[in-house]
VMD Tcl script that draws the C-alpha trace (Angstrom):
set ca {
  {155.64 73.48 -88.88}
  {154.24 72.45 -92.20}
  {150.70 70.28 -93.68}
  {151.13 67.81 -96.71}
  {148.54 67.00 -98.56}
  {148.04 63.48 -100.22}
  {147.86 64.33 -103.72}
  {147.82 60.61 -104.78}
  {145.54 59.74 -107.93}
  {144.33 55.87 -108.45}
  {143.16 54.83 -111.74}
  {140.64 51.81 -110.16}
  {137.07 52.34 -110.12}
  {135.78 52.78 -106.72}
  {134.05 50.10 -104.60}
  {130.43 49.19 -105.13}
  {127.72 50.34 -102.71}
  {126.35 47.91 -100.48}
  {122.86 46.98 -101.11}
  {120.23 48.66 -99.07}
  {118.17 46.23 -96.53}
  {115.32 44.24 -98.35}
  {116.51 44.90 -102.22}
  {116.37 42.11 -104.17}
  {119.40 41.35 -106.66}
  {119.56 39.00 -110.33}
  {116.89 39.21 -112.38}
  {112.73 38.66 -111.81}
  {111.70 35.15 -111.78}
  {109.44 34.51 -114.71}
  {105.49 34.17 -113.50}
  {103.36 30.60 -113.69}
  {100.27 33.06 -113.89}
  {98.95 30.57 -117.57}
  {99.54 27.52 -115.38}
  {97.44 28.40 -112.63}
  {94.80 30.09 -114.81}
  {94.78 26.50 -116.81}
  {94.65 24.80 -113.69}
  {91.58 26.93 -112.06}
  {90.05 26.22 -115.44}
  {90.19 22.57 -115.09}
  {89.18 22.48 -111.48}
  {85.59 24.70 -112.03}
  {84.96 22.61 -115.41}
  {85.36 19.52 -112.99}
  {83.06 20.66 -110.14}
  {80.43 21.72 -112.72}
  {80.39 18.28 -114.45}
  {80.30 16.39 -110.71}
  {77.22 18.66 -110.12}
  {76.25 18.09 -113.31}
  {75.82 14.44 -112.81}
  {74.43 14.23 -109.30}
  {71.38 16.50 -111.06}
  {71.01 14.25 -113.82}
  {71.12 10.78 -111.22}
  {68.59 12.64 -109.28}
  {65.99 13.20 -111.89}
  {66.79 9.75 -113.38}
  {65.77 8.30 -110.36}
  {62.60 10.60 -109.61}
  {61.72 9.52 -113.41}
  {62.29 6.00 -112.50}
  {60.00 6.41 -109.00}
  {57.39 7.85 -111.08}
  {57.40 4.92 -113.72}
  {57.09 2.40 -110.66}
  {54.32 4.57 -109.58}
  {52.52 4.52 -112.87}
  {53.13 0.46 -113.07}
  {51.50 -0.38 -109.56}
  {48.45 2.11 -110.13}
  {47.92 0.06 -113.57}
  {48.09 -3.20 -112.14}
  {45.73 -2.32 -109.36}
  {43.42 -0.88 -111.96}
  {44.01 -3.90 -113.95}
  {42.67 -6.19 -110.70}
  {40.32 -3.58 -110.17}
  {39.02 -4.33 -113.72}
  {39.35 -8.35 -113.32}
  {37.13 -7.58 -109.85}
  {34.53 -6.35 -111.47}
  {33.84 -7.27 -114.95}
  {32.43 -10.52 -116.45}
  {35.43 -12.32 -117.88}
  {35.85 -14.31 -120.52}
  {38.49 -17.36 -120.54}
  {41.29 -14.97 -122.51}
  {40.98 -12.24 -119.79}
  {40.90 -14.95 -116.66}
  {43.73 -16.49 -118.01}
  {45.45 -12.63 -117.85}
  {43.94 -11.72 -114.58}
  {44.98 -15.32 -112.85}
  {48.29 -14.28 -113.75}
  {48.02 -10.82 -112.52}
  {47.22 -12.25 -109.36}
  {49.71 -15.41 -108.60}
  {52.13 -12.38 -109.68}
  {50.31 -10.41 -106.98}
  {50.97 -12.93 -104.19}
  {53.90 -13.71 -105.09}
  {54.98 -10.25 -104.35}
  {53.16 -9.62 -101.37}
  {55.10 -13.40 -100.02}
  {58.24 -12.04 -100.80}
  {57.37 -8.38 -99.01}
  {55.77 -10.68 -95.81}
  {59.38 -12.83 -95.86}
  {61.44 -9.62 -95.66}
  {59.25 -7.82 -93.05}
  {59.59 -10.48 -90.47}
  {63.34 -11.03 -90.63}
  {63.79 -7.30 -90.78}
  {61.48 -6.95 -87.72}
  {62.89 -10.09 -85.58}
  {66.41 -8.15 -86.29}
  {65.57 -4.92 -84.88}
  {63.69 -5.35 -82.41}
  {64.67 -5.17 -78.85}
  {66.19 -8.22 -77.23}
  {66.29 -9.57 -81.17}
  {68.38 -12.46 -80.04}
  {65.11 -14.49 -78.54}
  {63.57 -16.91 -80.74}
  {60.04 -17.03 -81.40}
  {58.51 -19.54 -79.54}
  {55.70 -20.82 -77.35}
  {55.45 -23.59 -74.37}
  {51.64 -24.09 -73.54}
  {50.97 -25.77 -69.98}
  {47.73 -26.40 -68.91}
  {46.05 -25.19 -65.26}
  {45.16 -27.78 -63.10}
  {41.25 -26.69 -63.26}
  {41.57 -24.49 -66.73}
  {39.25 -27.32 -68.75}
  {36.42 -27.91 -66.18}
  {35.54 -24.45 -65.08}
  {35.02 -22.91 -68.97}
  {31.63 -22.81 -70.09}
  {32.07 -23.14 -73.64}
  {31.00 -26.58 -75.11}
  {34.51 -26.83 -77.50}
  {37.24 -28.94 -77.13}
  {40.36 -26.27 -77.39}
  {42.49 -26.94 -75.25}
  {43.05 -23.75 -72.92}
  {46.43 -22.86 -71.93}
  {47.40 -21.33 -68.47}
  {48.42 -17.71 -68.99}
  {50.59 -17.57 -66.36}
  {53.35 -20.56 -66.52}
  {53.28 -20.55 -70.09}
  {56.25 -19.70 -71.98}
  {55.39 -17.40 -75.04}
  {58.08 -15.26 -76.99}
  {56.84 -12.96 -79.80}
  {53.92 -15.19 -79.61}
  {50.45 -13.69 -78.71}
  {47.91 -16.38 -77.38}
  {44.47 -15.59 -76.65}
  {41.69 -16.59 -73.38}
  {40.49 -19.10 -76.14}
  {43.94 -21.35 -76.48}
  {44.43 -19.64 -80.03}
  {48.00 -18.96 -81.00}
  {48.92 -16.01 -83.33}
  {51.97 -15.88 -84.99}
  {53.90 -12.66 -85.45}
  {56.69 -13.45 -87.56}
  {56.67 -15.49 -90.70}
  {58.90 -18.69 -91.04}
  {59.54 -22.85 -90.54}
  {58.47 -23.31 -87.14}
  {58.86 -27.27 -85.12}
  {55.59 -27.85 -84.02}
  {55.19 -30.96 -80.95}
  {52.48 -31.47 -79.12}
  {51.52 -34.83 -76.35}
  {48.14 -35.37 -75.07}
  {47.55 -37.38 -72.42}
  {44.07 -39.05 -72.01}
  {42.86 -40.87 -68.27}
  {39.89 -42.48 -69.56}
  {38.31 -43.44 -72.76}
  {35.46 -42.26 -74.73}
  {32.02 -43.55 -75.05}
  {31.83 -43.20 -78.48}
  {34.58 -41.32 -80.27}
  {38.59 -42.59 -80.35}
  {40.77 -40.42 -78.47}
  {42.90 -38.31 -80.35}
  {44.47 -34.47 -81.11}
  {44.50 -32.55 -83.64}
  {46.44 -29.47 -84.67}
  {44.40 -26.93 -86.56}
  {45.36 -23.33 -88.21}
  {42.59 -22.11 -89.56}
  {40.31 -24.49 -91.25}
  {43.00 -27.19 -92.10}
  {44.63 -29.81 -90.24}
  {48.44 -29.70 -89.35}
  {48.68 -32.31 -87.29}
  {46.82 -35.41 -85.52}
  {47.26 -38.72 -83.49}
  {45.41 -41.08 -81.80}
  {45.67 -43.76 -78.78}
  {43.23 -45.66 -77.06}
  {41.98 -47.21 -73.37}
  {39.74 -49.84 -72.65}
  {35.89 -49.23 -72.12}
  {34.56 -49.41 -69.12}
  {37.92 -50.19 -67.51}
  {37.30 -50.02 -63.63}
  {41.32 -50.00 -63.70}
  {42.47 -46.18 -64.19}
  {44.98 -46.01 -66.95}
  {46.53 -43.61 -69.30}
  {47.59 -43.25 -72.97}
  {49.63 -40.50 -74.53}
  {49.19 -39.25 -78.20}
  {52.14 -36.83 -79.34}
  {52.98 -35.94 -82.83}
  {55.71 -33.29 -84.36}
  {55.90 -31.37 -87.65}
  {57.98 -28.72 -88.92}
  {55.34 -26.24 -91.33}
  {55.71 -22.75 -92.78}
  {53.65 -20.09 -90.91}
  {52.70 -16.66 -91.74}
  {52.68 -13.58 -89.56}
  {48.88 -13.39 -88.31}
  {48.19 -17.66 -88.60}
  {46.66 -19.40 -85.79}
  {47.25 -22.39 -84.27}
  {45.00 -24.10 -81.81}
  {44.65 -27.94 -80.09}
  {41.64 -30.04 -80.34}
  {40.88 -33.41 -78.81}
  {37.85 -35.90 -78.32}
  {36.92 -34.37 -74.61}
  {39.19 -31.95 -73.10}
  {37.61 -32.93 -69.55}
  {39.05 -36.60 -70.50}
  {42.86 -34.89 -70.48}
  {45.36 -35.71 -68.08}
  {46.79 -31.60 -67.17}
  {50.07 -32.68 -65.88}
  {51.34 -34.78 -68.69}
  {50.08 -32.46 -71.47}
  {52.22 -29.77 -73.67}
  {52.07 -27.70 -77.05}
  {54.88 -25.83 -77.81}
  {56.63 -24.20 -81.14}
  {59.88 -22.16 -82.24}
  {61.15 -20.89 -84.89}
  {64.03 -22.43 -86.74}
  {66.40 -20.00 -87.80}
  {66.80 -19.16 -91.80}
}
mol new
graphics top color blue
foreach p $ca { graphics top sphere $p radius 0.5 }
foreach p [lrange $ca 0 end-1] q [lrange $ca 1 end] { graphics top cylinder $p $q radius 0.2 }
display resetview
């Protein structure tokens, strides 16, 4: 037996070796490093600008508040000087202007506080109002000699309006109020006409009259009524005076008010 050896040779190149696992062929992609650096610097500049803007606004607001405080202190000093010094005509006019401006600001603040308090208080949907009624013996049991009507604290309706035992109502929220009163008299007065008057401090708001024959043997009644709209400020007081409260018929006498919507 003989062995045959293949001695054939080829002129072609051998096949390429397969690439190893994990090897990336082809040329490397270009890098974006300059663009990334540019965007990073731009973002940093924007952050610095934003922080600087907030810092500037903070200092500007502080300077404005300091300036306003200085103006308020200066105004108070001027008011104090107006109160302490003997003023000539020019200074008096200047002080009058300061006082008028001060009153205007106080009025605006009072109106704003009244609206805010009315909206933020619990049960804010309730409108400030009052409807007063007299007790059966409320006018005969008192010892004072004034003719202010005294209202029944238990049966009178009061919403966001205060009532004292002396018959005085105190306004808690400023605004325009519709005020109404009705007083019935059961007997004529010997000397004075029968009238009712709604007072606030030392000024009259409303006044009305009715008449009955004097020295009449026949019992009779007369009623006076009045209604009006007035602006009332916070802590302003109201009370109802009559000619003689011992002549008042309690079952037909009422006094009420309620705050109108702004």
